[in-house]
MOPAC internal coordinates of N, CA, C and O (Angstrom, degrees):
PM7 1SCF
backbone

  N    0.0000 0     0.00 0     0.00 0    0    0    0
  C    1.4375 1     0.00 0     0.00 0    1    0    0
  C    1.5317 1   108.58 1     0.00 0    2    1    0
  O    1.2310 1   120.55 1   -46.22 1    3    2    1
  N    1.3158 1   116.55 1   133.78 1    3    2    1
  C    1.4677 1   122.16 1   176.79 1    5    3    2
  C    1.5271 1   108.77 1  -104.39 1    6    5    3
  O    1.2310 1   120.98 1   -58.51 1    7    6    5
  N    1.3150 1   115.74 1   121.49 1    7    6    5
  C    1.4577 1   122.07 1   179.14 1    9    7    6
  C    1.5226 1   108.01 1  -118.12 1   10    9    7
  O    1.2310 1   120.60 1   -53.35 1   11   10    9
  N    1.3275 1   116.46 1   126.65 1   11   10    9
  C    1.4600 1   121.62 1   179.93 1   13   11   10
  C    1.5206 1   109.21 1  -118.38 1   14   13   11
  O    1.2310 1   121.03 1   -53.74 1   15   14   13
  N    1.3194 1   115.64 1   126.26 1   15   14   13
  C    1.4620 1   122.47 1   174.46 1   17   15   14
  C    1.5311 1   107.27 1   -98.94 1   18   17   15
  O    1.2310 1   120.46 1   -54.14 1   19   18   17
  N    1.3272 1   116.73 1   125.86 1   19   18   17
  C    1.4590 1   121.60 1   179.81 1   21   19   18
  C    1.5174 1   108.36 1  -113.84 1   22   21   19
  O    1.2310 1   120.65 1   -60.57 1   23   22   21
  N    1.3240 1   116.37 1   119.43 1   23   22   21
  C    1.4573 1   122.13 1   174.38 1   25   23   22
  C    1.5151 1   107.32 1  -100.45 1   26   25   23
  O    1.2310 1   120.73 1   -74.15 1   27   26   25
  N    1.3186 1   116.21 1   105.85 1   27   26   25
  C    1.4619 1   119.26 1  -174.84 1   29   27   26
  C    1.5194 1   112.88 1   -90.48 1   30   29   27
  O    1.2310 1   119.97 1   176.28 1   31   30   29
  N    1.3091 1   117.66 1    -3.72 1   31   30   29
  C    1.4535 1   119.73 1   177.40 1   33   31   30
  C    1.5134 1   111.68 1   -81.34 1   34   33   31
  O    1.2310 1   120.54 1   -16.53 1   35   34   33
  N    1.3242 1   116.57 1   163.47 1   35   34   33
  C    1.4594 1   120.73 1  -177.80 1   37   35   34
  C    1.5210 1   112.51 1  -121.42 1   38   37   35
  O    1.2310 1   119.59 1   158.77 1   39   38   37
  N    1.3093 1   118.38 1   -21.23 1   39   38   37
  C    1.4652 1   119.47 1  -175.60 1   41   39   38
  C    1.5240 1   111.04 1  -100.83 1   42   41   39
  O    1.2310 1   120.81 1   -42.24 1   43   42   41
  N    1.3003 1   116.05 1   137.76 1   43   42   41
  C    1.4506 1   121.79 1   176.18 1   45   43   42
  C    1.5154 1   114.32 1    72.50 1   46   45   43
  O    1.2310 1   121.26 1   -12.65 1   47   46   45
  N    1.3126 1   115.19 1   167.35 1   47   46   45
  C    1.4659 1   121.09 1  -178.51 1   49   47   46
  C    1.5167 1   112.61 1   -97.52 1   50   49   47
  O    1.2310 1   119.50 1   172.65 1   51   50   49
  N    1.3278 1   118.55 1    -7.35 1   51   50   49
  C    1.4619 1   121.97 1  -174.29 1   53   51   50
  C    1.5044 1   114.60 1   -58.17 1   54   53   51
  O    1.2310 1   120.35 1   135.48 1   55   54   53
  N    1.3244 1   116.94 1   -44.52 1   55   54   53
  C    1.4629 1   120.04 1  -179.40 1   57   55   54
  C    1.5220 1   111.00 1   -64.56 1   58   57   55
  O    1.2310 1   120.71 1   138.00 1   59   58   57
  N    1.3104 1   116.25 1   -42.00 1   59   58   57
  C    1.4573 1   120.44 1   179.50 1   61   59   58
  C    1.5271 1   110.84 1   -69.98 1   62   61   59
  O    1.2310 1   120.31 1   147.97 1   63   62   61
  N    1.3353 1   117.02 1   -32.03 1   63   62   61
  C    1.4616 1   120.87 1   177.86 1   65   63   62
  C    1.5227 1   110.72 1   -62.65 1   66   65   63
  O    1.2310 1   120.00 1   147.91 1   67   66   65
  N    1.3294 1   117.60 1   -32.09 1   67   66   65
  C    1.4632 1   120.91 1   176.31 1   69   67   66
  C    1.5250 1   109.32 1   -61.64 1   70   69   67
  O    1.2310 1   120.08 1   137.92 1   71   70   69
  N    1.3159 1   117.46 1   -42.08 1   71   70   69
  C    1.4620 1   121.48 1   177.54 1   73   71   70
  C    1.5176 1   112.14 1   -64.02 1   74   73   71
  O    1.2310 1   120.76 1   140.44 1   75   74   73
  N    1.3239 1   116.16 1   -39.56 1   75   74   73
  C    1.4671 1   120.10 1   176.69 1   77   75   74
  C    1.5289 1   109.98 1   -64.17 1   78   77   75
  O    1.2310 1   120.72 1   139.74 1   79   78   77
  N    1.3314 1   116.23 1   -40.26 1   79   78   77
  C    1.4676 1   120.74 1   178.77 1   81   79   78
  C    1.5177 1   111.08 1   -65.27 1   82   81   79
  O    1.2310 1   120.32 1   137.73 1   83   82   81
  N    1.3212 1   116.99 1   -42.27 1   83   82   81
  C    1.4639 1   120.86 1   178.55 1   85   83   82
  C    1.5304 1   110.58 1   -62.17 1   86   85   83
  O    1.2310 1   120.63 1   133.23 1   87   86   85
  N    1.3156 1   116.40 1   -46.77 1   87   86   85
  C    1.4563 1   120.01 1   178.93 1   89   87   86
  C    1.5166 1   112.36 1   -61.38 1   90   89   87
  O    1.2310 1   120.49 1   139.22 1   91   90   89
  N    1.3197 1   116.66 1   -40.78 1   91   90   89
  C    1.4613 1   121.32 1   178.11 1   93   91   90
  C    1.5238 1   110.87 1   -64.87 1   94   93   91
  O    1.2310 1   120.30 1   138.50 1   95   94   93
  N    1.3361 1   117.04 1   -41.50 1   95   94   93
  C    1.4651 1   120.84 1   179.11 1   97   95   94
  C    1.5288 1   110.81 1   -64.31 1   98   97   95
  O    1.2310 1   120.31 1   137.80 1   99   98   97
  N    1.3277 1   117.02 1   -42.20 1   99   98   97
  C    1.4660 1   120.27 1   177.79 1  101   99   98
  C    1.5267 1   110.86 1   -61.79 1  102  101   99
  O    1.2310 1   121.10 1   137.65 1  103  102  101
  N    1.3149 1   115.50 1   -42.35 1  103  102  101
  C    1.4623 1   120.91 1   179.94 1  105  103  102
  C    1.5317 1   110.70 1   -63.42 1  106  105  103
  O    1.2310 1   120.75 1   132.66 1  107  106  105
  N    1.3360 1   116.18 1   -47.34 1  107  106  105
  C    1.4721 1   120.45 1  -178.74 1  109  107  106
  C    1.5266 1   112.07 1   -64.43 1  110  109  107
  O    1.2310 1   120.72 1   145.39 1  111  110  109
  N    1.3355 1   116.23 1   -34.61 1  111  110  109
  C    1.4669 1   120.44 1  -179.45 1  113  111  110
  C    1.5230 1   112.04 1   -79.56 1  114  113  111
  O    1.2310 1   120.39 1   172.92 1  115  114  113
  N    1.3240 1   116.86 1    -7.08 1  115  114  113
  C    1.4536 1   120.62 1   179.13 1  117  115  114
  C    1.5194 1   113.55 1    74.79 1  118  117  115
  O    1.2310 1   120.31 1  -155.31 1  119  118  117
  N    1.3266 1   117.02 1    24.69 1  119  118  117
  C    1.4624 1   121.12 1   179.31 1  121  119  118
  C    1.5270 1   108.69 1   -72.85 1  122  121  119
  O    1.2310 1   120.98 1   -57.13 1  123  122  121
  N    1.3050 1   115.73 1   122.87 1  123  122  121
  C    1.4673 1   120.82 1  -179.28 1  125  123  122
  C    1.5213 1   108.77 1   -81.44 1  126  125  123
  O    1.2310 1   120.73 1   -75.41 1  127  126  125
  N    1.3164 1   116.20 1   104.59 1  127  126  125
  C    1.4639 1   120.10 1   177.78 1  129  127  126
  C    1.5225 1   109.53 1  -155.87 1  130  129  127
  O    1.2310 1   121.70 1   -22.68 1  131  130  129
  N    1.3145 1   114.35 1   157.32 1  131  130  129
  C    1.4566 1   122.46 1   173.70 1  133  131  130
  C    1.5210 1   105.45 1   -94.08 1  134  133  131
  O    1.2310 1   120.24 1   -77.76 1  135  134  133
  N    1.3389 1   117.14 1   102.24 1  135  134  133
  C    1.4651 1   123.19 1  -172.93 1  137  135  134
  C    1.5234 1   110.15 1   -99.54 1  138  137  135
  O    1.2310 1   120.95 1   -56.44 1  139  138  137
  N    1.3264 1   115.79 1   123.56 1  139  138  137
  C    1.4580 1   121.59 1   179.45 1  141  139  138
  C    1.5274 1   108.82 1  -129.14 1  142  141  139
  O    1.2310 1   121.16 1   -39.98 1  143  142  141
  N    1.3165 1   115.39 1   140.02 1  143  142  141
  C    1.4638 1   121.17 1   177.37 1  145  143  142
  C    1.5239 1   108.24 1  -109.33 1  146  145  143
  O    1.2310 1   120.77 1   -44.66 1  147  146  145
  N    1.3324 1   116.14 1   135.34 1  147  146  145
  C    1.4657 1   122.57 1   178.53 1  149  147  146
  C    1.5256 1   107.41 1  -121.02 1  150  149  147
  O    1.2310 1   120.45 1   -52.12 1  151  150  149
  N    1.3226 1   116.74 1   127.88 1  151  150  149
  C    1.4607 1   119.75 1  -177.92 1  153  151  150
  C    1.5186 1   111.06 1  -154.24 1  154  153  151
  O    1.2310 1   121.94 1   -18.16 1  155  154  153
  N    1.3309 1   113.90 1   161.84 1  155  154  153
  C    1.4601 1   120.80 1  -177.89 1  157  155  154
  C    1.5272 1   110.94 1  -126.18 1  158  157  155
  O    1.2310 1   120.41 1  -128.67 1  159  158  157
  N    1.3173 1   116.82 1    51.33 1  159  158  157
  C    1.4558 1   118.64 1   175.31 1  161  159  158
  C    1.5176 1   111.24 1  -150.14 1  162  161  159
  O    1.2310 1   121.09 1    -1.44 1  163  162  161
  N    1.3099 1   115.52 1   178.56 1  163  162  161
  C    1.4621 1   120.88 1  -170.47 1  165  163  162
  C    1.5312 1   114.45 1   -81.36 1  166  165  163
  O    1.2310 1   119.42 1  -177.00 1  167  166  165
  N    1.3183 1   118.71 1     3.00 1  167  166  165
  C    1.4600 1   120.23 1  -177.23 1  169  167  166
  C    1.5292 1   113.83 1   -98.91 1  170  169  167
  O    1.2310 1   120.05 1  -168.85 1  171  170  169
  N    1.3171 1   117.52 1    11.15 1  171  170  169
  C    1.4615 1   119.85 1  -176.27 1  173  171  170
  C    1.5246 1   112.78 1   -63.73 1  174  173  171
  O    1.2310 1   120.16 1   157.22 1  175  174  173
  N    1.3116 1   117.29 1   -22.78 1  175  174  173
  C    1.4714 1   119.37 1   179.79 1  177  175  174
  C    1.5331 1   112.08 1   -62.74 1  178  177  175
  O    1.2310 1   119.79 1   157.15 1  179  178  177
  N    1.3414 1   118.01 1   -22.85 1  179  178  177
  C    1.4658 1   120.13 1   176.83 1  181  179  178
  C    1.5286 1   110.51 1   -60.36 1  182  181  179
  O    1.2310 1   120.53 1   137.43 1  183  182  181
  N    1.3146 1   116.60 1   -42.57 1  183  182  181
  C    1.4621 1   120.66 1   178.51 1  185  183  182
  C    1.5078 1   112.29 1   -65.96 1  186  185  183
  O    1.2310 1   120.82 1   140.64 1  187  186  185
  N    1.3197 1   116.04 1   -39.36 1  187  186  185
  C    1.4633 1   120.43 1   179.71 1  189  187  186
  C    1.5285 1   111.06 1   -65.59 1  190  189  187
  O    1.2310 1   120.37 1   140.90 1  191  190  189
  N    1.3286 1   116.89 1   -39.10 1  191  190  189
  C    1.4631 1   121.32 1   178.45 1  193  191  190
  C    1.5298 1   109.99 1   -60.69 1  194  193  191
  O    1.2310 1   120.44 1   145.82 1  195  194  193
  N    1.3371 1   116.77 1   -34.18 1  195  194  193
  C    1.4643 1   121.33 1   179.53 1  197  195  194
  C    1.5269 1   112.79 1   -83.37 1  198  197  195
  O    1.2310 1   120.54 1   179.62 1  199  198  197
  N    1.3291 1   116.57 1    -0.38 1  199  198  197
  C    1.4575 1   120.57 1   176.58 1  201  199  198
  C    1.5130 1   115.26 1    88.35 1  202  201  199
  O    1.2310 1   119.81 1  -163.61 1  203  202  201
  N    1.3211 1   117.96 1    16.39 1  203  202  201
  C    1.4576 1   121.28 1   178.99 1  205  203  202
  C    1.5266 1   110.42 1   -92.01 1  206  205  203
  O    1.2310 1   121.04 1   -28.69 1  207  206  205
  N    1.3124 1   115.61 1   151.31 1  207  206  205
  C    1.4568 1   120.36 1   172.37 1  209  207  206
  C    1.5197 1   107.28 1   -76.48 1  210  209  207
  O    1.2310 1   120.77 1   -53.38 1  211  210  209
  N    1.3264 1   116.13 1   126.62 1  211  210  209
  C    1.4562 1   121.50 1  -178.21 1  213  211  210
  C    1.5213 1   109.17 1  -126.36 1  214  213  211
  O    1.2310 1   120.95 1   -48.76 1  215  214  213
  N    1.3190 1   115.79 1   131.24 1  215  214  213
  C    1.4569 1   121.42 1   175.97 1  217  215  214
  C    1.5253 1   107.22 1  -112.53 1  218  217  215
  O    1.2310 1   120.89 1   -62.21 1  219  218  217
  N    1.3270 1   115.91 1   117.79 1  219  218  217
  C    1.4619 1   121.14 1   177.76 1  221  219  218
  C    1.5225 1   108.91 1   -92.09 1  222  221  219
  O    1.2310 1   120.94 1   -50.90 1  223  222  221
  N    1.3266 1   115.80 1   129.10 1  223  222  221
  C    1.4560 1   121.37 1   177.89 1  225  223  222
  C    1.5188 1   108.30 1  -127.02 1  226  225  223
  O    1.2310 1   120.06 1   -22.05 1  227  226  225
  N    1.3329 1   117.49 1   157.95 1  227  226  225
  C    1.4591 1   118.53 1   174.66 1  229  227  226
  C    1.5180 1   110.08 1   -69.72 1  230  229  227
  O    1.2310 1   120.80 1   -26.56 1  231  230  229
  N    1.3149 1   116.08 1   153.44 1  231  230  229
  C    1.4586 1   121.28 1   179.54 1  233  231  230
  C    1.5220 1   109.60 1   -71.58 1  234  233  231
  O    1.2310 1   120.34 1   -55.68 1  235  234  233
  N    1.3235 1   116.95 1   124.32 1  235  234  233
  C    1.4634 1   122.00 1   176.71 1  237  235  234
  C    1.5186 1   109.22 1   -91.68 1  238  237  235
  O    1.2310 1   120.48 1   -56.61 1  239  238  237
  N    1.3232 1   116.68 1   123.39 1  239  238  237
  C    1.4550 1   120.89 1   174.72 1  241  239  238
  C    1.5186 1   108.06 1   -68.38 1  242  241  239
  O    1.2310 1   119.87 1   -27.51 1  243  242  241
  N    1.3258 1   117.86 1   152.49 1  243  242  241
  C    1.4612 1   120.28 1  -175.96 1  245  243  242
  C    1.5261 1   112.88 1   -58.30 1  246  245  243
  O    1.2310 1   119.09 1   151.09 1  247  246  245
  N    1.3248 1   119.35 1   -28.91 1  247  246  245
  C    1.4713 1   119.55 1   178.60 1  249  247  246
  C    1.5330 1   111.27 1   -69.62 1  250  249  247
  O    1.2310 1   120.46 1   156.81 1  251  250  249
  N    1.3466 1   116.72 1   -23.19 1  251  250  249
  C    1.4633 1   120.46 1   176.15 1  253  251  250
  C    1.5272 1   111.79 1   -80.19 1  254  253  251
  O    1.2310 1   121.00 1   171.78 1  255  254  253
  N    1.3344 1   115.70 1    -8.22 1  255  254  253
  C    1.4560 1   120.77 1  -178.84 1  257  255  254
  C    1.5281 1   111.75 1  -114.53 1  258  257  255
  O    1.2310 1   120.04 1  -165.05 1  259  258  257
  N    1.3464 1   117.52 1    14.95 1  259  258  257
  C    1.4625 1   118.89 1   177.60 1  261  259  258
  C    1.5237 1   109.57 1   -76.07 1  262  261  259
  O    1.2310 1   120.35 1    -3.32 1  263  262  261
  N    1.3104 1   116.94 1   176.68 1  263  262  261
  C    1.4642 1   120.74 1  -171.76 1  265  263  262
  C    1.5220 1   113.46 1   -61.33 1  266  265  263
  O    1.2310 1   119.56 1   152.34 1  267  266  265
  N    1.3246 1   118.44 1   -27.66 1  267  266  265
  C    1.4645 1   120.14 1  -177.84 1  269  267  266
  C    1.5259 1   113.48 1   -85.36 1  270  269  267
  O    1.2310 1   120.09 1   161.34 1  271  270  269
  N    1.3341 1   117.44 1   -18.66 1  271  270  269
  C    1.4629 1   119.97 1  -173.31 1  273  271  270
  C    1.5265 1   114.91 1  -121.01 1  274  273  271
  O    1.2310 1   119.63 1   169.60 1  275  274  273
  N    1.3141 1   118.32 1   -10.40 1  275  274  273
  C    1.4694 1   121.14 1  -170.69 1  277  275  274
  C    1.5155 1   113.43 1   -56.85 1  278  277  275
  O    1.2310 1   120.08 1   142.28 1  279  278  277
  N    1.3264 1   117.45 1   -37.72 1  279  278  277
  C    1.4690 1   119.45 1  -176.58 1  281  279  278
  C    1.5250 1   112.89 1   -74.78 1  282  281  279
  O    1.2310 1   120.04 1   174.49 1  283  282  281
  N    1.3059 1   117.53 1    -5.51 1  283  282  281
  C    1.4640 1   121.95 1   175.27 1  285  283  282
  C    1.5242 1   111.44 1  -100.09 1  286  285  283
  O    1.2310 1   120.02 1   176.70 1  287  286  285
  N    1.3264 1   117.56 1    -3.30 1  287  286  285
  C    1.4638 1   121.20 1  -174.97 1  289  287  286
  C    1.5280 1   111.56 1   -76.07 1  290  289  287
  O    1.2310 1   121.31 1   -23.17 1  291  290  289
  N    1.3022 1   115.10 1   156.83 1  291  290  289
  C    1.4641 1   121.50 1   176.13 1  293  291  290
  C    1.5302 1   110.07 1   -63.73 1  294  293  291
  O    1.2310 1   120.46 1   142.80 1  295  294  293
  N    1.3257 1   116.72 1   -37.20 1  295  294  293
  C    1.4576 1   120.50 1   178.28 1  297  295  294
  C    1.5249 1   110.73 1   -60.09 1  298  297  295
  O    1.2310 1   120.10 1   133.13 1  299  298  297
  N    1.3190 1   117.42 1   -46.87 1  299  298  297
  C    1.4641 1   121.19 1   179.62 1  301  299  298
  C    1.5340 1   110.77 1   -60.50 1  302  301  299
  O    1.2310 1   120.97 1   130.29 1  303  302  301
  N    1.3279 1   115.75 1   -49.71 1  303  302  301
  C    1.4689 1   119.48 1  -178.23 1  305  303  302
  C    1.5327 1   111.39 1   -61.31 1  306  305  303
  O    1.2310 1   120.71 1   141.38 1  307  306  305
  N    1.3264 1   116.24 1   -38.62 1  307  306  305
  C    1.4626 1   120.43 1   178.78 1  309  307  306
  C    1.5240 1   110.91 1   -64.56 1  310  309  307
  O    1.2310 1   120.56 1   135.19 1  311  310  309
  N    1.3256 1   116.53 1   -44.81 1  311  310  309
  C    1.4628 1   119.68 1  -179.70 1  313  311  310
  C    1.5239 1   111.98 1   -66.86 1  314  313  311
  O    1.2310 1   120.15 1   142.95 1  315  314  313
  N    1.3200 1   117.32 1   -37.05 1  315  314  313
  C    1.4656 1   119.90 1   176.52 1  317  315  314
  C    1.5295 1   109.70 1   -63.11 1  318  317  315
  O    1.2310 1   120.60 1   136.80 1  319  318  317
  N    1.3243 1   116.46 1   -43.20 1  319  318  317
  C    1.4695 1   120.41 1   179.22 1  321  319  318
  C    1.5345 1   111.89 1   -64.10 1  322  321  319
  O    1.2310 1   120.33 1   140.67 1  323  322  321
  N    1.3281 1   116.97 1   -39.33 1  323  322  321
  C    1.4642 1   120.99 1  -178.67 1  325  323  322
  C    1.5313 1   111.79 1   -75.93 1  326  325  323
  O    1.2310 1   120.15 1   151.66 1  327  326  325
  N    1.3180 1   117.32 1   -28.34 1  327  326  325
  C    1.4759 1   123.19 1   177.58 1  329  327  326
  C    1.5293 1   112.19 1    49.99 1  330  329  327
  O    1.2310 1   119.95 1  -121.25 1  331  330  329
  N    1.3565 1   117.70 1    58.75 1  331  330  329
  C    1.4659 1   119.78 1  -175.79 1  333  331  330
  C    1.5337 1   113.29 1   -75.50 1  334  333  331
  O    1.2310 1   121.57 1   -26.93 1  335  334  333
  N    1.3287 1   114.61 1   153.07 1  335  334  333
  C    1.4573 1   121.17 1   170.15 1  337  335  334
  C    1.5251 1   110.04 1   -82.96 1  338  337  335
  O    1.2310 1   120.81 1   145.06 1  339  338  337
  N    1.3288 1   116.05 1   -34.94 1  339  338  337
  C    1.4600 1   122.56 1  -179.38 1  341  339  338
  C    1.5234 1   108.64 1  -132.97 1  342  341  339
  O    1.2310 1   120.88 1   -44.47 1  343  342  341
  N    1.3381 1   115.92 1   135.53 1  343  342  341
  C    1.4664 1   122.05 1   173.40 1  345  343  342
  C    1.5199 1   107.62 1  -117.25 1  346  345  343
  O    1.2310 1   120.64 1   -53.41 1  347  346  345
  N    1.3258 1   116.38 1   126.59 1  347  346  345
  C    1.4571 1   122.16 1   174.05 1  349  347  346
  C    1.5216 1   105.97 1  -108.04 1  350  349  347
  O    1.2310 1   120.51 1   -60.12 1  351  350  349
  N    1.3126 1   116.63 1   119.88 1  351  350  349
  C    1.4633 1   121.55 1  -177.49 1  353  351  350
  C    1.5188 1   110.09 1  -105.98 1  354  353  351
  O    1.2310 1   121.00 1   -57.45 1  355  354  353
  N    1.3049 1   115.70 1   122.55 1  355  354  353
  C    1.4619 1   121.84 1   176.05 1  357  355  354
  C    1.5242 1   108.66 1   -98.41 1  358  357  355
  O    1.2310 1   120.82 1   -63.24 1  359  358  357
  N    1.3232 1   116.04 1   116.76 1  359  358  357
  C    1.4595 1   123.04 1   176.11 1  361  359  358
  C    1.5190 1   111.72 1    76.47 1  362  361  359
  O    1.2310 1   119.99 1     8.03 1  363  362  361
  N    1.2902 1   117.63 1  -171.97 1  363  362  361
  C    1.4612 1   129.85 1   177.08 1  365  363  362
  C    1.5320 1   116.93 1    11.54 1  366  365  363
  O    1.2310 1   120.27 1   -97.32 1  367  366  365
  N    1.3044 1   117.10 1    82.68 1  367  366  365
  C    1.4695 1   122.59 1  -179.24 1  369  367  366
  C    1.5173 1   112.32 1   -57.86 1  370  369  367
  O    1.2310 1   119.78 1   151.88 1  371  370  369
  N    1.3488 1   118.02 1   -28.12 1  371  370  369
  C    1.4675 1   120.13 1  -176.05 1  373  371  370
  C    1.5152 1   112.25 1   -60.49 1  374  373  371
  O    1.2310 1   120.25 1   156.07 1  375  374  373
  N    1.3458 1   117.14 1   -23.93 1  375  374  373
  C    1.4691 1   118.29 1  -176.34 1  377  375  374
  C    1.5257 1   112.12 1   -64.88 1  378  377  375
  O    1.2310 1   119.69 1   155.56 1  379  378  377
  N    1.3251 1   118.19 1   -24.44 1  379  378  377
  C    1.4629 1   120.34 1   178.97 1  381  379  378
  C    1.5304 1   112.84 1  -112.95 1  382  381  379
  O    1.2310 1   119.59 1   176.94 1  383  382  381
  N    1.3022 1   118.38 1    -3.06 1  383  382  381
  C    1.4667 1   121.45 1  -174.51 1  385  383  382
  C    1.5346 1   111.95 1   -55.14 1  386  385  383
  O    1.2310 1   119.36 1   131.20 1  387  386  385
  N    1.3122 1   118.82 1   -48.80 1  387  386  385
  C    1.4703 1   122.00 1  -178.44 1  389  387  386
  C    1.5184 1   112.78 1   -95.23 1  390  389  387
  O    1.2310 1   120.36 1   168.68 1  391  390  389
  N    1.3216 1   116.92 1   -11.32 1  391  390  389
  C    1.4593 1   120.60 1   178.25 1  393  391  390
  C    1.5136 1   109.02 1   -74.21 1  394  393  391
  O    1.2310 1   120.10 1   180.00 1  395  394  393

């Protein structure tokens, strides 16, 4: 199973820390999954320090994620490449609404 955590926020480490906590909980519970974190901020190294796969992408403004442009976004291309079974989105629902 491929599980991707997407942190769509850009300020602070709190949103990304939730992804680190989720990955740690999955690991401790022995859940067999390929866990990847996707984020667009400078705190991604926290996930790497914990041994998680982290994909850093540029921050997409909401106009780049509207219905006419979403499939051209870095977020869309990253998710297509990762081909997840489950996506967990932290914050800003609009980032995946049209994706």
